[in-house]
A tleap script that builds the chain and sets N, CA, C and O, in Angstrom:
source leaprc.protein.ff14SB
mol = sequence {
  NMET ILE GLU HIE GLN PRO ASP LYS GLN ARG
  PHE ILE LEU CYS LYS ASP ASP HIE GLU CYS
  VAL LEU ASP TYR VAL VAL GLN GLY ASN HIE
  VAL ASP PHE THR HIE THR TYR VAL PRO PHE
  ARG LEU ARG GLY GLN GLY LEU ALA GLU LEU
  LEU VAL GLU GLU GLY LEU LYS TRP ALA ARG
  GLU GLN GLN LEU ASN ILE ASP ALA SER CYS
  TRP TYR VAL ARG LYS PHE CLEU
}
set mol.1.N position { -11.223 -13.248 53.761 }
set mol.1.CA position { -10.794 -14.215 52.768 }
set mol.1.C position { -11.877 -15.281 52.589 }
set mol.1.O position { -12.421 -15.796 53.566 }
set mol.2.N position { -12.176 -15.597 51.361 }
set mol.2.CA position { -13.208 -16.582 51.048 }
set mol.2.C position { -12.572 -17.963 50.989 }
set mol.2.O position { -11.525 -18.158 50.371 }
set mol.3.N position { -13.215 -18.903 51.634 }
set mol.3.CA position { -12.739 -20.288 51.659 }
set mol.3.C position { -13.738 -21.165 50.922 }
set mol.3.O position { -14.939 -21.118 51.190 }
set mol.4.N position { -13.226 -21.970 49.986 }
set mol.4.CA position { -14.067 -22.930 49.282 }
set mol.4.C position { -13.997 -24.249 50.034 }
set mol.4.O position { -12.910 -24.763 50.298 }
set mol.5.N position { -15.144 -24.789 50.376 }
set mol.5.CA position { -15.230 -26.081 51.062 }
set mol.5.C position { -15.984 -27.053 50.156 }
set mol.5.O position { -17.180 -27.274 50.342 }
set mol.6.N position { -15.286 -27.636 49.170 }
set mol.6.CA position { -15.971 -28.492 48.200 }
set mol.6.C position { -16.639 -29.713 48.834 }
set mol.6.O position { -17.647 -30.198 48.320 }
set mol.7.N position { -16.093 -30.214 49.938 }
set mol.7.CA position { -16.707 -31.371 50.593 }
set mol.7.C position { -18.082 -31.025 51.169 }
set mol.7.O position { -18.928 -31.904 51.330 }
set mol.8.N position { -18.301 -29.756 51.476 }
set mol.8.CA position { -19.601 -29.295 51.989 }
set mol.8.C position { -20.388 -28.535 50.916 }
set mol.8.O position { -21.490 -28.052 51.176 }
set mol.9.N position { -19.822 -28.434 49.720 }
set mol.9.CA position { -20.417 -27.729 48.592 }
set mol.9.C position { -20.837 -26.315 48.989 }
set mol.9.O position { -22.005 -25.938 48.894 }
set mol.10.N position { -19.844 -25.551 49.435 }
set mol.10.CA position { -20.125 -24.172 49.828 }
set mol.10.C position { -18.867 -23.327 49.812 }
set mol.10.O position { -17.745 -23.833 49.849 }
set mol.11.N position { -19.089 -22.029 49.755 }
set mol.11.CA position { -18.053 -21.027 49.944 }
set mol.11.C position { -18.417 -20.288 51.226 }
set mol.11.O position { -19.589 -20.009 51.477 }
set mol.12.N position { -17.410 -19.972 52.033 }
set mol.12.CA position { -17.678 -19.214 53.251 }
set mol.12.C position { -16.725 -18.031 53.353 }
set mol.12.O position { -15.603 -18.054 52.847 }
set mol.13.N position { -17.212 -17.011 54.019 }
set mol.13.CA position { -16.422 -15.834 54.321 }
set mol.13.C position { -16.681 -15.546 55.798 }
set mol.13.O position { -17.817 -15.292 56.197 }
set mol.14.N position { -15.630 -15.588 56.598 }
set mol.14.CA position { -15.759 -15.342 58.036 }
set mol.14.C position { -15.393 -13.897 58.349 }
set mol.14.O position { -14.364 -13.387 57.907 }
set mol.15.N position { -16.257 -13.256 59.118 }
set mol.15.CA position { -15.998 -11.880 59.548 }
set mol.15.C position { -16.626 -11.695 60.923 }
set mol.15.O position { -17.782 -12.056 61.145 }
set mol.16.N position { -15.857 -11.134 61.834 }
set mol.16.CA position { -16.343 -10.866 63.190 }
set mol.16.C position { -16.948 -12.112 63.833 }
set mol.16.O position { -17.987 -12.038 64.488 }
set mol.17.N position { -16.289 -13.259 63.640 }
set mol.17.CA position { -16.725 -14.542 64.201 }
set mol.17.C position { -18.071 -15.021 63.659 }
set mol.17.O position { -18.735 -15.837 64.299 }
set mol.18.N position { -18.483 -14.528 62.496 }
set mol.18.CA position { -19.731 -14.970 61.864 }
set mol.18.C position { -19.389 -15.499 60.470 }
set mol.18.O position { -18.429 -15.049 59.844 }
set mol.19.N position { -20.179 -16.451 59.997 }
set mol.19.CA position { -19.978 -17.016 58.673 }
set mol.19.C position { -21.021 -16.508 57.695 }
set mol.19.O position { -22.221 -16.533 57.971 }
set mol.20.N position { -20.544 -16.046 56.553 }
set mol.20.CA position { -21.382 -15.751 55.402 }
set mol.20.C position { -21.209 -16.945 54.463 }
set mol.20.O position { -20.096 -17.445 54.298 }
set mol.21.N position { -22.289 -17.401 53.853 }
set mol.21.CA position { -22.247 -18.673 53.136 }
set mol.21.C position { -22.903 -18.580 51.761 }
set mol.21.O position { -23.922 -17.912 51.584 }
set mol.22.N position { -22.298 -19.261 50.799 }
set mol.22.CA position { -22.899 -19.501 49.488 }
set mol.22.C position { -22.899 -21.011 49.285 }
set mol.22.O position { -21.839 -21.628 49.180 }
set mol.23.N position { -24.088 -21.604 49.230 }
set mol.23.CA position { -24.228 -23.056 49.051 }
set mol.23.C position { -24.492 -23.379 47.593 }
set mol.23.O position { -25.079 -22.582 46.862 }
set mol.24.N position { -24.051 -24.559 47.179 }
set mol.24.CA position { -24.308 -25.016 45.815 }
set mol.24.C position { -24.425 -26.531 45.780 }
set mol.24.O position { -24.051 -27.223 46.727 }
set mol.25.N position { -24.953 -27.032 44.666 }
set mol.25.CA position { -25.051 -28.464 44.425 }
set mol.25.C position { -24.509 -28.721 43.024 }
set mol.25.O position { -24.901 -28.059 42.063 }
set mol.26.N position { -23.604 -29.692 42.919 }
set mol.26.CA position { -23.065 -30.079 41.616 }
set mol.26.C position { -23.643 -31.431 41.235 }
set mol.26.O position { -23.626 -32.379 42.020 }
set mol.27.N position { -24.156 -31.498 40.011 }
set mol.27.CA position { -24.632 -32.756 39.448 }
set mol.27.C position { -24.079 -32.848 38.040 }
set mol.27.O position { -24.479 -32.093 37.153 }
set mol.28.N position { -23.154 -33.782 37.839 }
set mol.28.CA position { -22.513 -33.908 36.536 }
set mol.28.C position { -21.740 -32.650 36.200 }
set mol.28.O position { -20.858 -32.232 36.949 }
set mol.29.N position { -22.078 -32.042 35.055 }
set mol.29.CA position { -21.384 -30.807 34.641 }
set mol.29.C position { -22.251 -29.574 34.904 }
set mol.29.O position { -22.124 -28.559 34.218 }
set mol.30.N position { -23.122 -29.669 35.890 }
set mol.30.CA position { -24.059 -28.595 36.203 }
set mol.30.C position { -23.931 -28.200 37.667 }
set mol.30.O position { -23.838 -29.061 38.542 }
set mol.31.N position { -23.926 -26.889 37.933 }
set mol.31.CA position { -23.918 -26.404 39.310 }
set mol.31.C position { -25.140 -25.516 39.515 }
set mol.31.O position { -25.474 -24.681 38.675 }
set mol.32.N position { -25.793 -25.718 40.649 }
set mol.32.CA position { -26.930 -24.888 41.040 }
set mol.32.C position { -26.557 -24.186 42.343 }
set mol.32.O position { -26.341 -24.837 43.365 }
set mol.33.N position { -26.485 -22.871 42.302 }
set mol.33.CA position { -26.238 -22.107 43.521 }
set mol.33.C position { -27.589 -21.962 44.220 }
set mol.33.O position { -28.507 -21.322 43.707 }
set mol.34.N position { -27.687 -22.569 45.399 }
set mol.34.CA position { -28.982 -22.765 46.042 }
set mol.34.C position { -29.312 -21.773 47.145 }
set mol.34.O position { -30.488 -21.540 47.427 }
set mol.35.N position { -28.303 -21.184 47.776 }
set mol.35.CA position { -28.596 -20.392 48.969 }
set mol.35.C position { -27.431 -19.460 49.282 }
set mol.35.O position { -26.266 -19.852 49.211 }
set mol.36.N position { -27.761 -18.238 49.625 }
set mol.36.CA position { -26.770 -17.266 50.085 }
set mol.36.C position { -27.240 -16.746 51.436 }
set mol.36.O position { -28.413 -16.415 51.607 }
set mol.37.N position { -26.325 -16.676 52.392 }
set mol.37.CA position { -26.695 -16.187 53.717 }
set mol.37.C position { -25.609 -15.268 54.270 }
set mol.37.O position { -24.422 -15.597 54.252 }
set mol.38.N position { -26.040 -14.122 54.756 }
set mol.38.CA position { -25.172 -13.184 55.468 }
set mol.38.C position { -25.897 -12.823 56.763 }
set mol.38.O position { -27.051 -12.399 56.722 }
set mol.39.N position { -25.238 -12.985 57.910 }
set mol.39.CA position { -25.886 -12.600 59.170 }
set mol.39.C position { -26.344 -11.145 59.130 }
set mol.39.O position { -25.698 -10.288 58.527 }
set mol.40.N position { -27.464 -10.890 59.783 }
set mol.40.CA position { -28.099 -9.578 59.736 }
set mol.40.C position { -27.123 -8.442 60.030 }
set mol.40.O position { -27.114 -7.438 59.317 }
set mol.41.N position { -26.308 -8.586 61.062 }
set mol.41.CA position { -25.427 -7.468 61.449 }
set mol.41.C position { -24.308 -7.199 60.443 }
set mol.41.O position { -23.642 -6.167 60.526 }
set mol.42.N position { -24.094 -8.114 59.494 }
set mol.42.CA position { -23.049 -7.913 58.485 }
set mol.42.C position { -23.608 -7.497 57.126 }
set mol.42.O position { -22.849 -7.258 56.187 }
set mol.43.N position { -24.917 -7.411 57.023 }
set mol.43.CA position { -25.517 -7.079 55.730 }
set mol.43.C position { -25.213 -5.640 55.328 }
set mol.43.O position { -24.958 -4.778 56.169 }
set mol.44.N position { -25.247 -5.411 54.028 }
set mol.44.CA position { -25.009 -4.072 53.498 }
set mol.44.C position { -23.542 -3.749 53.277 }
set mol.44.O position { -23.198 -2.605 52.982 }
set mol.45.N position { -22.666 -4.749 53.417 }
set mol.45.CA position { -21.227 -4.538 53.246 }
set mol.45.C position { -20.692 -5.162 51.956 }
set mol.45.O position { -19.487 -5.125 51.707 }
set mol.46.N position { -21.572 -5.731 51.141 }
set mol.46.CA position { -21.141 -6.341 49.886 }
set mol.46.C position { -20.546 -7.729 50.043 }
set mol.46.O position { -19.897 -8.225 49.122 }
set mol.47.N position { -20.752 -8.367 51.187 }
set mol.47.CA position { -20.140 -9.677 51.427 }
set mol.47.C position { -20.781 -10.776 50.584 }
set mol.47.O position { -20.084 -11.659 50.084 }
set mol.48.N position { -22.096 -10.729 50.424 }
set mol.48.CA position { -22.765 -11.725 49.585 }
set mol.48.C position { -22.279 -11.609 48.145 }
set mol.48.O position { -22.067 -12.617 47.471 }
set mol.49.N position { -22.107 -10.388 47.685 }
set mol.49.CA position { -21.617 -10.179 46.314 }
set mol.49.C position { -20.231 -10.781 46.130 }
set mol.49.O position { -19.956 -11.389 45.096 }
set mol.50.N position { -19.361 -10.624 47.109 }
set mol.50.CA position { -18.027 -11.224 47.035 }
set mol.50.C position { -18.117 -12.740 46.934 }
set mol.50.O position { -17.402 -13.357 46.144 }
set mol.51.N position { -18.994 -13.342 47.734 }
set mol.51.CA position { -19.170 -14.792 47.686 }
set mol.51.C position { -19.667 -15.245 46.318 }
set mol.51.O position { -19.153 -16.209 45.752 }
set mol.52.N position { -20.660 -14.549 45.795 }
set mol.52.CA position { -21.222 -14.914 44.492 }
set mol.52.C position { -20.178 -14.773 43.396 }
set mol.52.O position { -20.051 -15.654 42.547 }
set mol.53.N position { -19.440 -13.694 43.403 }
set mol.53.CA position { -18.400 -13.508 42.386 }
set mol.53.C position { -17.379 -14.643 42.436 }
set mol.53.O position { -16.960 -15.149 41.395 }
set mol.54.N position { -16.982 -15.042 43.638 }
set mol.54.CA position { -16.018 -16.141 43.782 }
set mol.54.C position { -16.618 -17.456 43.315 }
set mol.54.O position { -15.952 -18.234 42.632 }
set mol.55.N position { -17.865 -17.710 43.676 }
set mol.55.CA position { -18.536 -18.940 43.255 }
set mol.55.C position { -18.687 -19.023 41.752 }
set mol.55.O position { -18.433 -20.074 41.163 }
set mol.56.N position { -19.091 -17.948 41.127 }
set mol.56.CA position { -19.246 -17.942 39.675 }
set mol.56.C position { -17.902 -18.086 38.970 }
set mol.56.O position { -17.804 -18.768 37.950 }
set mol.57.N position { -16.882 -17.455 39.500 }
set mol.57.CA position { -15.534 -17.592 38.932 }
set mol.57.C position { -15.100 -19.056 38.970 }
set mol.57.O position { -14.588 -19.584 37.983 }
set mol.58.N position { -15.306 -19.700 40.108 }
set mol.58.CA position { -14.945 -21.113 40.253 }
set mol.58.C position { -15.713 -21.979 39.257 }
set mol.58.O position { -15.130 -22.838 38.595 }
set mol.59.N position { -17.028 -21.751 39.154 }
set mol.59.CA position { -17.864 -22.554 38.261 }
set mol.59.C position { -17.413 -22.411 36.814 }
set mol.59.O position { -17.380 -23.388 36.066 }
set mol.60.N position { -17.067 -21.189 36.424 }
set mol.60.CA position { -16.601 -20.974 35.047 }
set mol.60.C position { -15.254 -21.649 34.812 }
set mol.60.O position { -15.020 -22.219 33.746 }
set mol.61.N position { -14.373 -21.586 35.803 }
set mol.61.CA position { -13.071 -22.261 35.683 }
set mol.61.C position { -13.247 -23.769 35.550 }
set mol.61.O position { -12.456 -24.432 34.879 }
set mol.62.N position { -14.282 -24.312 36.186 }
set mol.62.CA position { -14.562 -25.743 36.117 }
set mol.62.C position { -15.381 -26.102 34.878 }
set mol.62.O position { -15.688 -27.272 34.648 }
set mol.63.N position { -15.730 -25.102 34.091 }
set mol.63.CA position { -16.539 -25.248 32.882 }
set mol.63.C position { -17.873 -25.923 33.174 }
set mol.63.O position { -18.324 -26.788 32.422 }
set mol.64.N position { -18.497 -25.515 34.275 }
set mol.64.CA position { -19.795 -26.045 34.662 }
set mol.64.C position { -20.908 -25.177 34.082 }
set mol.64.O position { -20.746 -23.967 33.926 }
set mol.65.N position { -22.019 -25.794 33.770 }
set mol.65.CA position { -23.219 -25.051 33.401 }
set mol.65.C position { -23.795 -24.482 34.688 }
set mol.65.O position { -23.947 -25.198 35.677 }
set mol.66.N position { -24.108 -23.214 34.673 }
set mol.66.CA position { -24.485 -22.506 35.900 }
set mol.66.C position { -25.978 -22.226 35.924 }
set mol.66.O position { -26.560 -21.747 34.951 }
set mol.67.N position { -26.584 -22.541 37.076 }
set mol.67.CA position { -27.966 -22.189 37.339 }
set mol.67.C position { -28.027 -21.648 38.762 }
set mol.67.O position { -27.103 -21.852 39.549 }
set mol.68.N position { -29.106 -20.967 39.086 }
set mol.68.CA position { -29.243 -20.423 40.434 }
set mol.68.C position { -30.692 -20.512 40.868 }
set mol.68.O position { -31.553 -19.807 40.341 }
set mol.69.N position { -30.959 -21.379 41.828 }
set mol.69.CA position { -32.289 -21.371 42.431 }
set mol.69.C position { -32.350 -20.290 43.507 }
set mol.69.O position { -33.435 -19.949 43.979 }
set mol.70.N position { -31.199 -19.748 43.898 }
set mol.70.CA position { -31.123 -18.633 44.843 }
set mol.70.C position { -31.395 -17.331 44.090 }
set mol.70.O position { -30.731 -17.030 43.097 }
set mol.71.N position { -32.378 -16.560 44.570 }
set mol.71.CA position { -32.755 -15.308 43.892 }
set mol.71.C position { -31.597 -14.319 43.832 }
set mol.71.O position { -31.460 -13.573 42.863 }
set mol.72.N position { -30.770 -14.315 44.868 }
set mol.72.CA position { -29.681 -13.339 44.892 }
set mol.72.C position { -28.637 -13.656 43.828 }
set mol.72.O position { -28.166 -12.751 43.139 }
set mol.73.N position { -28.274 -14.913 43.687 }
set mol.73.CA position { -27.277 -15.304 42.686 }
set mol.73.C position { -27.818 -15.053 41.286 }
set mol.73.O position { -27.066 -14.666 40.392 }
set mol.74.N position { -29.114 -15.269 41.088 }
set mol.74.CA position { -29.730 -15.054 39.759 }
set mol.74.C position { -29.498 -13.642 39.258 }
set mol.74.O position { -29.428 -13.426 38.048 }
set mol.75.N position { -29.377 -12.672 40.158 }
set mol.75.CA position { -29.141 -11.282 39.756 }
set mol.75.C position { -27.821 -11.115 39.011 }
set mol.75.O position { -27.647 -10.146 38.272 }
set mol.76.N position { -26.890 -12.049 39.198 }
set mol.76.CA position { -25.546 -11.940 38.600 }
set mol.76.C position { -25.428 -12.739 37.302 }
set mol.76.O position { -24.385 -12.703 36.648 }
set mol.77.N position { -26.472 -13.448 36.930 }
set mol.77.CA position { -26.401 -14.279 35.710 }
set mol.77.C position { -26.965 -13.546 34.507 }
set mol.77.O position { -26.984 -14.092 33.404 }
savepdb mol mol.pdb
quit
């Protein structure tokens, strides 16, 4: 289950006691997704994609202009 932590400006997904993270920064009506991280042993399971999809869904619901300085998130724009 993905948890949104707006106070830390991130989405997290916990699996096997490890955190997968999507970080962002909001300025006005603009959001920049800055960083995606999945621990090495959890890679290849589509977890980063789930985080990005959730983050983009949230940003669109908030009617924010979306940018991505993170190369991985840019693939979805």
